[in-house]
C-alpha positions in Angstrom: -115.5 -6.0 50.7 -113.2 -3.7 52.4 -113.2 0.0 50.8 -109.6 -0.2 51.5 -108.9 -3.3 49.0 -107.2 -2.1 45.8 -105.4 -3.6 42.9 -101.6 -3.0 43.0 -99.5 -3.2 39.5 -96.7 -5.7 40.5 -93.9 -3.1 39.3 -95.7 -0.7 42.0 -94.9 -3.9 44.6 -90.9 -4.3 43.3 -90.4 -0.7 43.2 -91.9 -0.6 47.0 -89.8 -3.1 48.1 -86.5 -1.5 46.3 -88.0 1.9 48.3 -87.3 -0.1 51.7 -84.2 -1.5 51.0 -82.7 1.8 49.4 -83.7 4.0 52.8 -81.6 1.4 54.9 -78.5 3.1 52.4 -78.9 6.6 54.5 -80.5 5.4 57.4 -77.6 3.4 58.3 -74.8 6.0 57.3 -76.8 8.5 59.1 -76.4 6.9 62.6 -73.0 6.3 61.8 -72.5 9.9 61.3 -74.0 10.8 64.6 -71.9 8.0 66.0 -69.0 9.7 64.9 -69.9 13.0 65.7 -69.4 13.6 61.5 -72.2 15.4 61.1 -70.1 18.8 60.4 -67.7 16.7 58.2 -68.4 19.5 55.5 -69.6 23.1 56.4 -71.5 23.7 52.7 -74.2 22.0 51.5 -75.7 21.1 48.6 -72.0 21.2 47.8 -69.2 19.2 49.2 -66.0 21.7 49.7 -67.0 23.8 47.0 -67.7 20.7 44.5 -70.4 19.4 42.9 -71.9 16.3 45.4 -71.7 14.0 42.5 -67.9 15.0 41.6 -66.4 15.0 44.9 -63.8 13.0 45.3 -65.3 10.5 48.0 -63.1 7.5 47.8 -59.9 9.2 48.6 -61.2 10.1 52.0 -61.7 6.5 52.7 -58.0 6.2 54.8 -57.2 9.7 55.1 -60.3 11.6 56.5 -62.7 8.7 57.1 -65.5 11.6 58.8 -65.4 13.0 55.5 -66.0 9.6 53.6 -68.9 8.8 55.9 -70.6 12.1 55.7 -70.6 12.2 51.8 -71.4 8.9 52.0 -74.5 9.6 53.9 -75.3 12.6 51.1 -74.7 10.1 48.2 -76.8 7.9 49.6 -79.8 10.7 50.4 -79.5 11.3 46.6 -80.2 7.3 45.9 -83.3 7.0 47.7 -84.5 10.5 46.2 -83.8 9.1 42.7 -85.9 5.6 43.4 -88.4 8.1 45.1 -88.9 9.6 41.9 -89.2 6.3 40.1 -91.6 5.1 42.4 -93.8 8.5 42.0 -94.1 8.1 38.3 -94.7 4.7 38.2 -97.4 5.1 41.1 -99.1 8.0 39.4 -99.1 6.0 35.9 -99.8 2.8 37.0 -101.6 2.9 40.2 -105.1 3.8 41.3 -105.7 7.3 43.4 -104.8 6.0 47.3 -101.3 4.4 45.5 -100.7 8.0 43.9 -101.4 9.6 47.2 -98.6 7.4 49.1 -95.9 7.5 46.3 -96.4 11.7 46.1 -96.2 11.5 49.5 -93.1 9.3 49.8 -91.2 11.6 47.2 -92.1 15.1 49.5 -91.0 13.3 52.5 -87.8 12.5 50.7 -87.6 16.0 49.8 -87.9 17.6 53.2 -85.7 14.8 54.7 -82.8 15.9 52.3 -83.9 19.7 53.2 -83.7 19.0 56.9 -80.2 17.9 56.6 -78.7 20.5 54.5 -80.4 23.0 57.1 -78.6 20.9 59.9 -75.3 21.4 58.1 -75.7 25.1 57.2 -77.0 26.3 60.8 -74.7 24.0 62.3 -77.5 22.9 64.7 -77.2 19.2 66.9 -80.9 19.9 67.5 -81.2 19.7 64.0 -79.6 16.8 63.7 -82.1 15.2 66.2 -84.8 16.7 64.1 -83.2 15.2 60.7 -82.9 11.3 62.8 -86.5 11.7 63.9 -87.9 12.3 60.5 -85.6 9.6 59.0 -87.4 7.1 61.0 -90.4 8.3 60.4 -89.8 8.0 56.7 -89.0 4.6 56.8 -92.4 3.9 58.8 -94.2 5.3 55.7 -91.8 3.4 53.3 -93.0 0.2 55.5 -96.5 0.8 55.8 -96.8 1.5 52.1 -95.1 -1.8 51.2 -97.4 -3.6 53.7 -100.5 -2.1 52.1 -98.9 -3.3 48.7 -98.8 -6.8 49.8 -100.2 -9.2 47.3 -102.3 -11.0 50.3 -103.4 -7.6 51.8 -106.5 -7.7 50.0 -107.0 -11.3 50.1 -107.0 -11.0 54.4 -109.0 -7.8 53.9 -111.7 -9.8 52.2 -111.3 -13.1 54.6 -112.3 -11.3 58.0 -116.0 -11.3 59.3 -115.6 -10.6 63.2 -114.9 -7.3 65.0 -112.1 -6.0 67.1 -112.7 -5.3 70.5 -111.7 -2.0 71.4 -109.5 -2.9 74.1 -106.9 -5.0 72.5 -107.0 -2.2 69.7 -106.1 0.2 72.2 -103.4 -1.6 73.6 -101.8 -2.4 70.1 -102.0 1.2 69.2 -100.5 2.5 72.6 -97.1 0.7 71.3 -96.2 2.7 68.8 -96.7 5.9 70.9 -94.4 4.5 74.0 -91.8 3.2 71.2 -91.7 6.2 69.8 -91.1 8.4 73.1 -88.2 5.9 73.7 -86.9 6.2 70.4 -86.7 10.1 71.2 -85.2 9.7 74.1 -82.6 7.6 72.3 -82.1 10.6 70.5 -81.5 13.1 73.4 -78.9 10.6 74.6 -77.1 10.3 71.4 -77.1 14.0 70.4 -77.1 15.8 73.5 -75.6 13.1 76.1 -78.7 13.4 78.4 -81.3 11.5 79.4 -79.7 8.2 80.0 -81.4 7.0 83.2 -84.9 7.8 80.8 -83.7 6.3 78.8 -83.5 2.9 80.4 -86.3 3.3 82.3 -88.2 3.8 78.8 -86.4 0.6 77.3 -88.3 -1.3 80.0 -91.9 0.6 79.1 -90.9 -0.1 75.5 -90.1 -3.5 76.0 -93.7 -4.3 77.8 -95.8 -2.5 75.2 -94.0 -4.4 72.5 -94.4 -7.3 74.2 -98.2 -7.2 75.0 -99.2 -5.8 71.3 -97.0 -8.9 70.0 -98.8 -11.6 72.2 -102.2 -10.1 71.5 -101.2 -10.4 67.6 -99.7 -13.5 67.9 -103.1 -15.0 69.5 -105.2 -13.4 66.8 -106.5 -16.3 64.1 -105.8 -13.7 61.1 -102.2 -14.6 59.4 -101.6 -11.2 58.5 -101.4 -10.2 62.6 -99.7 -13.6 63.4 -96.9 -12.0 60.8 -96.6 -8.5 62.2 -96.8 -9.8 65.7 -93.6 -12.2 65.0 -92.1 -9.2 63.4 -92.2 -7.4 66.5 -90.8 -10.2 68.8 -88.0 -10.3 66.1 -87.5 -6.7 66.1 -87.9 -6.4 69.8 -85.0 -9.2 70.7 -82.7 -7.8 68.7 -83.3 -4.0 69.7 -82.9 -5.2 73.4 -79.9 -7.0 72.3 -78.6 -4.3 70.4 -79.4 -1.8 73.4 -77.5 -4.1 75.7 -74.0 -4.2 73.7 -74.5 -0.2 73.1 -74.9 0.5 76.8 -71.8 -1.6 77.5 -69.4 -0.4 74.5 -70.3 3.3 75.4 -70.7 3.5 79.2 -68.4 0.1 80.0 -69.3 -2.5 82.7 -67.4 -1.9 85.5 -68.5 -5.1 87.2 -66.8 -7.2 85.3 -64.1 -4.6 84.5 -64.4 -3.9 81.0 -63.9 -0.3 80.2 -65.6 1.6 77.1 -63.0 2.9 74.5 -64.3 6.0 72.9 -64.0 5.7 69.2 -63.7 2.0 69.2 -64.9 0.3 66.2 -67.2 -2.1 68.1 -68.8 1.0 69.7 -69.2 3.0 66.2 -70.8 -0.3 64.7 -73.0 -1.3 68.0 -74.5 1.8 68.5 -75.0 2.5 64.7 -76.9 -0.6 64.8 -78.7 0.4 67.9 -80.1 3.6 65.8 -81.2 1.5 63.4 -82.9 -1.2 65.0 -85.1 1.1 66.9 -86.2 2.3 63.3 -87.1 -1.1 62.4 -88.9 -1.6 66.0 -90.8 1.7 65.1 -91.7 0.2 61.7 -92.9 -3.0 63.1 -95.3 -0.8 65.3 -96.4 1.6 62.4 -97.3 -1.5 60.4 -99.2 -2.9 63.3 -101.2 0.1 63.9 -101.8 0.2 60.0 -103.2 -3.5 59.9 -105.4 -2.8 63.1 -107.1 0.4 61.9 -107.5 -0.7 58.4 -109.1 -3.9 59.7 -110.7 -2.3 62.3 -112.3 0.3 60.1 -113.6 -2.9 57.3 -114.8 -4.3 60.7 -113.2 -7.5 59.8 -110.8 -8.8 62.4 -110.9 -11.9 64.5 -109.3 -13.6 67.4 -108.1 -10.3 69.4 -110.8 -10.0 72.3 -109.8 -9.7 75.8 -111.5 -12.0 78.2 -113.0 -10.1 80.7 -114.2 -11.4 83.9 -118.3 -12.1 84.1 -119.4 -10.5 87.4 -122.6 -12.9 88.8 -125.7 -10.9 88.5 -127.1 -9.3 91.6 -130.6 -10.7 92.7 -132.6 -7.9 94.5 -133.2 -9.0 97.9 -136.7 -10.5 98.5 
């Protein structure tokens, strides 16, 4: 039996699912803040225009000041995910084994750090802090997704059921994909926050797509149901991200070949560009789950179906 099999209380599993879902609120609002360039709609933090964050008349800005509406919504969503993280940490500490306690405390600390980074971004008014805040937000979502995977009711069954080993070559190819896609996400951040690295980001998209397809192909060929599902998730996230990437490019830079001119600040541009950022986080999360599953199952010595066929060279016989 694998040393990584643990019993998860159903309440922890439900809270882990809620954590992942609620995390999409500050992530989505944060992506929209960047798209609208509304990160400095308020010059103060943790107050909003000198008012308590919870008492600020947020809804009044919906029509009159959309930048403040989006930015303050991002702040409120951050408070909400913080509240959920506190509940998860408390329940994990009371009802969870040692490994779950570590994970839930780490998630809570990550939320706190993420909130502080957002505040520093406002107080210093530095675009580089906005990019760091976005990157750590993606890392936080990956952490939540991995924790939810490990809380899965079938995780222990999968861990116990395998009795074969993973090919080092297959594992290496799967573990390379998260690195490539994380690099591509950072290039996208450079384009969004500093309006540079456009060509590099396009080239990175090709490499990230190839890496994702190779990783998904290996997972789908496995005889392991967990890896099959992760491979399918990777394909779905990859296709969605490619489509959103094409839409983001067209709505932001236009497509002269067909006579389409991009309109800065258009609703389609805001929605698709923000969706492209969120899609990148989803794709990174799938890769984080892939890597977690491969490493965990490899450590337990119970993977199957990922062997890469290598050519067998004929044996050379000594000359007579």
